[in-house]
N, C-alpha and C positions, 0 to 999 in steps of 0.2 A: 504494500500500500504506500503510495507516495503522498504523505501528509502535507506536502507543500501545496497541493491542490486546495486544501482548506484555507490557505492564506490568500487565495485569489478571490474569496468572497469579499464583497464590499463591506468595509468597516469605516468608522469615523474614529476620531480621537477626542475623548471627552474627559472632563473632570467630574467625578461624582462626589458631591459633598452632602453633609448633614451637620447638625449641631444639637447639643444638649447642654443646657445651662451655659457655662462659660467655655465649654470644650468644642472645638471645631474638628471635623473629620473630613478627609478627602483622599481620593485615589484616582488613578487613571483607569479608564475602561475603554474598550473598543467595541463593546457590544451594547448598543442602545438602539431602539427602534420604536416607531409609532405602531401601535397595535390597532386602535380604533380611532375614529374621529368624533363620534357622538355616543357616549361621552368620550372626550379626548383621553386616551390612555397610552402610556409608553412602558416599555420593559427595559431593564438593565440587568446585566449579569456581573456579579462580583465574586471574587475568590473568597472562600471561607476563611482563609488565613489573614485576609485584610481586616484591620481594625474597623475600617469604614463599613464593611459588610456586617460586622457585629453591631455597630452603631445603628445602621439603617434598620436592622431587624428589631432592635430595642426601641428606637425612637418612632419608627413607622413613617418616616418622611425621607425623601432624597431630592436632590437637585442636580440636574444635568447641565453642565456648562459646555457649550459647543466651542471648540477651539478652531481658530483659523490657520491658514498656511503661514500667517505672519507671527504666530505664537512663538515665544522664546522657547527653544528646546530645553533650556534649564528649568522651565516651569513643568514640562512633561517629566523630566528626570527627577525633579524634586518630589513629585507626587507619585511617580511610577516605580522608583527604585529605592525609596526610603520608607520606613515605617513610622507612623505617628506615635508608636509606642516608644521610639527612641529620640524623636525630635519634634519640634513644632513646625510643621510644613507651611503654616501660614505666616510665620514670623517675618519673612521678607517679601510677601506677596500682597500687593494692594487688592482689597476686595470691598464689596458692598453686601450688606445683608438683604436678602429677599426671602420673604415667607419664613424668616427666622434661620436661613441657611446662607453660607457665604458663596458669593459669585465673584471669582477673580476678575479684576478690571480688564484683563486680556481676553475674556470670553467674547465671542461674536454674538452670542445669545444664550439664554438660559430657560430651563423648563423645571418648575417646582412641582413635586408630586407627593401625594399621600399613598402609601402602600395599601393596595386592596387585596393582593394575593402574593404568595411566594411559593417557589417550587425548588426543591433540592435537586441539583443536577450534578451530583457527584462532588467534584472539587469546587463547584460554584453554586450560588443561589441566584435564581432568577426572580427579580422583584417586578411585579406588575403595579404600576402606579397610575392613579387618576390625576390628570393635570389640574393643578390648582391655579396656576398663573404661569405666564411665559412672556418673554420679550426679546426683541432684537436690539443689540447694542451697537453693532457694526453691520448694518443691512447690506452693504456692498462687499463685505469680506467674503472670501472663498473658504468654505469649511475644509478643514484638514482631513484627508482620508488616511487610513492606515498605510495604504500603498505609497502615498506622498511621504509619510513619516519614514518609511523604510528606504525608498529609492532616492529622495531628495535630501532629507535630513540625515539619512544613514543611521536612523535609530534602530535599536534592537528591541525585541519583546522581553519584558521582565518575566521572571520565572512564574509569577502568578497569573500571567495573561493566558487567556484561552488559546491563543495562537502560538504560545511558546513551543519551540523545538529545541532540544538539547543540541549543543555543538556536535557536528559530525566528527567521528574519529577518523 
């Protein structure tokens, strides 16, 4: 089986965030999609090992920040390759709170959701969320795809990503 075929599916690059009291959570995800339009619902997939996954499960809310091709790769690295258990990922990231959750200023748009269902998918949890509010911050920006991230930015998939492949021997 050539698992590289799975990497040819269309993906975006998103920051998934949530918040509880004074604690902010966030991680990079490439699996987010609109499921229905009325009511508006979206789904995201988060690795069980991510602190953000645990927080979304507990809090019952998540926010998708859509990143553009102009997003600083350091933003993706900071949220994709570090754990919030070890550092404050938001300490150097300007953001605004929307629906009680952080939206990095670099986002081209955001979608705030209330979890209505979740499904265990082995290493990941799929959260289905009802859209509470959303907005475009940079209407003319081009959304970053995972293909752009890999081919132009030369980014790699972190170990917790659903598209991660171990280095070939």
